[in-house]
C-alpha positions in Angstrom: 132.9 135.0 48.1 133.1 138.9 47.0 132.4 140.9 49.9 130.2 143.8 49.9 132.8 146.2 49.5 133.8 144.5 46.4 130.5 144.6 45.4 130.4 148.1 45.8 133.7 148.7 44.4 132.7 146.8 41.3 129.5 149.1 40.8 131.9 152.1 41.2 129.7 152.8 44.6 132.4 152.4 47.5 132.6 154.0 49.7 129.9 156.7 48.8 127.5 157.3 45.9 129.0 159.8 43.7 127.0 162.6 42.3 125.7 162.6 38.8 123.9 165.5 37.0 120.0 164.6 35.9 118.2 166.3 34.1 114.9 168.0 35.4 112.2 166.3 34.1 108.6 168.4 33.9 106.0 166.7 36.7 103.3 164.6 34.6 100.5 164.7 36.7 97.6 159.4 42.3 96.3 155.9 46.4 95.5 152.4 49.9 94.0 151.5 52.8 96.2 150.7 56.0 94.1 152.0 58.8 95.5 154.0 61.6 94.7 154.0 65.2 91.8 156.8 66.2 93.4 160.1 67.0 91.6 163.5 67.7 92.5 165.4 64.7 94.3 168.4 64.8 93.0 170.2 61.4 89.3 169.4 60.4 88.9 167.9 57.1 87.0 170.4 55.3 84.5 167.7 53.3 83.5 165.5 56.4 80.3 166.4 56.3 79.7 162.6 56.3 80.4 159.5 55.0 78.7 160.5 51.6 81.0 164.0 51.0 84.2 161.5 52.0 82.9 158.6 49.5 82.1 161.1 46.4 85.8 162.6 47.4 87.2 159.2 46.7 85.1 158.4 43.8 86.1 161.4 42.1 89.8 160.9 42.5 89.4 157.2 41.6 88.3 158.3 38.7 91.3 160.9 38.0 93.2 160.7 34.3 96.6 162.0 34.3 96.1 165.4 32.9 93.4 166.4 35.6 95.5 164.8 38.2 97.6 167.9 39.6 95.1 170.4 39.0 92.8 168.2 41.6 95.7 167.6 44.1 96.5 172.0 43.7 92.8 172.1 44.6 92.6 170.0 47.5 91.3 171.8 50.6 90.8 168.3 52.4 93.0 169.0 55.5 94.7 172.5 56.4 98.3 172.1 54.8 96.7 173.5 51.6 96.4 176.7 53.6 100.4 176.8 54.7 102.5 175.3 52.1 103.5 177.1 48.8 103.1 174.6 46.2 101.3 171.2 45.9 103.7 168.6 45.2 102.0 165.8 42.9 104.8 163.6 42.0 107.2 163.4 39.4 108.6 160.6 36.7 107.7 157.9 34.0 104.1 157.6 34.1 104.4 153.8 33.1 107.4 152.9 35.6 108.3 149.3 37.0 109.7 151.1 40.2 107.2 154.0 42.2 109.6 155.6 45.2 107.6 157.2 47.7 108.6 159.7 50.4 107.0 161.2 53.3 106.2 164.4 52.4 107.8 167.9 50.2 110.5 169.4 52.1 111.1 173.6 52.0 112.9 173.2 48.5 110.2 170.4 46.9 107.4 173.6 48.4 109.2 176.3 46.4 109.8 174.2 43.0 106.7 171.8 43.2 108.6 168.7 42.8 109.6 165.8 44.8 113.2 165.4 46.0 114.8 168.4 44.6 117.4 169.2 46.9 120.8 167.5 48.5 118.6 164.5 49.4 116.9 164.7 45.8 120.4 164.7 44.4 121.5 161.8 46.6 118.2 159.8 45.2 119.4 160.4 41.6 122.6 159.2 42.1 120.8 155.6 43.4 119.1 155.8 40.4 121.9 156.3 38.2 123.6 153.2 40.0 120.7 151.3 38.9 121.1 152.3 35.4 117.5 154.9 35.7 116.6 158.3 36.0 113.5 160.3 37.0 112.8 160.2 33.4 113.3 156.5 32.8 110.8 153.5 34.4 110.9 155.4 37.7 108.1 157.3 39.0 108.9 159.4 42.7 105.8 160.5 45.2 105.2 161.2 48.5 102.5 160.2 50.7 101.6 163.9 51.5 101.5 166.1 48.6 101.9 169.6 50.6 104.6 170.6 53.1 103.8 170.5 56.7 104.7 173.3 58.3 108.2 173.3 60.1 109.0 169.6 57.8 106.8 168.6 61.1 105.8 164.8 60.9 102.9 163.9 59.0 99.7 163.9 61.3 97.6 160.4 60.7 94.5 162.6 59.5 96.6 164.1 57.4 98.3 161.2 56.0 94.9 159.9 55.5 93.2 162.6 53.6 96.2 162.3 51.1 96.1 158.6 50.8 93.3 158.7 48.1 96.0 160.4 45.8 98.6 158.2 45.9 96.2 155.2 44.8 95.5 156.9 42.5 98.9 157.5 41.7 99.9 153.5 42.2 96.9 152.6 39.9 97.6 155.0 37.2 101.3 154.0 37.1 101.0 150.4 38.0 104.2 149.9 39.2 105.4 146.4 39.7 107.6 147.6 42.9 107.6 149.9 45.2 110.0 151.5 48.0 109.0 153.5 50.8 112.2 156.0 52.0 112.3 156.4 55.4 110.5 155.4 58.5 108.2 157.7 57.6 106.8 156.5 54.6 107.2 153.2 55.9 104.9 153.7 58.7 102.4 155.6 57.1 102.2 152.6 54.0 102.7 149.5 56.6 100.2 151.0 59.5 103.4 150.3 61.8 105.4 151.9 64.3 108.4 149.4 63.7 111.7 150.6 63.3 113.2 151.0 59.9 116.2 148.5 60.8 113.5 145.8 61.6 111.5 146.8 58.4 114.4 146.6 55.8 115.7 143.7 54.3 113.0 141.7 53.5 110.1 142.2 51.0 106.7 143.4 52.3 103.2 144.0 50.8 101.1 146.9 49.6 98.0 146.9 47.8 99.3 143.3 46.3 102.7 144.9 45.3 106.0 144.1 46.9 107.1 146.9 48.9 111.1 147.3 50.1 112.1 149.8 52.8 115.2 151.8 53.0 116.6 154.9 54.5 115.3 158.3 53.5 118.3 160.0 51.3 118.1 162.8 53.8 119.0 160.3 56.7 122.0 158.8 54.1 123.7 162.4 54.0 123.7 162.4 57.9 124.6 158.9 58.3 127.2 157.8 55.4 127.9 154.3 56.7 124.1 153.3 56.2 124.3 153.9 52.4 125.7 150.7 51.9 122.7 149.2 53.4 120.6 151.2 51.3 122.7 150.1 48.3 121.6 146.4 50.0 117.8 147.2 49.8 118.1 148.5 46.2 119.7 144.9 45.4 116.7 143.3 47.2 114.2 145.3 45.1 116.2 144.9 42.4 116.3 140.9 42.8 112.5 140.4 43.5 111.7 142.6 40.5 113.9 140.2 38.3 112.2 137.3 39.9 108.4 138.4 39.5 109.4 138.9 35.6 110.5 135.4 35.8 107.2 134.6 37.9 109.1 133.1 40.5 109.6 134.3 44.4 112.4 136.5 45.6 
């Protein structure tokens, strides 16, 4: 039986992924409902004038088309992050993709350029996609739970994630992916409503809005923990196997 390293070597991925150039993609310019425990909000939601205001906002976002999506995100004032970020970061990729990768929130480079995963972590993600025969332009859409950078890259507050959740849900509805990939513990926690460790979440298929969701390490973490790259590849193989099973009408 082939070992894990044999498989990685066969895929030209041993010992680590190699950086490959991927062309930048213009951002084509979406939502879930895993409630969090009650938390005293640190930044007030501006349109929290009552259930009617929140319902109207959600209804508006649920009706957004791609041509209005990025503009609506950029004009959002539902939490205080709109006052501290430079640019909103809606998402990028194939708007009819089967794979939708979801991170936690934009970082400094993303905040400056308005596109998710564009720094070193983004280049590693591009290499991961290349190993699967994909890129940002083909069969992949990339987004974050939060569309604005939290100051100092701090962990998002539950209230901020809840305010942005309708946009992510709308992206999922517009793209219609067959499979979701949560990149990192924070994204997985926000999507699944759990504080479980990533070690306990990876290696199996979860469900989000009726779609299979696979949890793996964030590329930024992999840059600091090279030995975990093989585990991340195992997660992507699981995701690929899950998608193949869906297409056959079977189970992973």
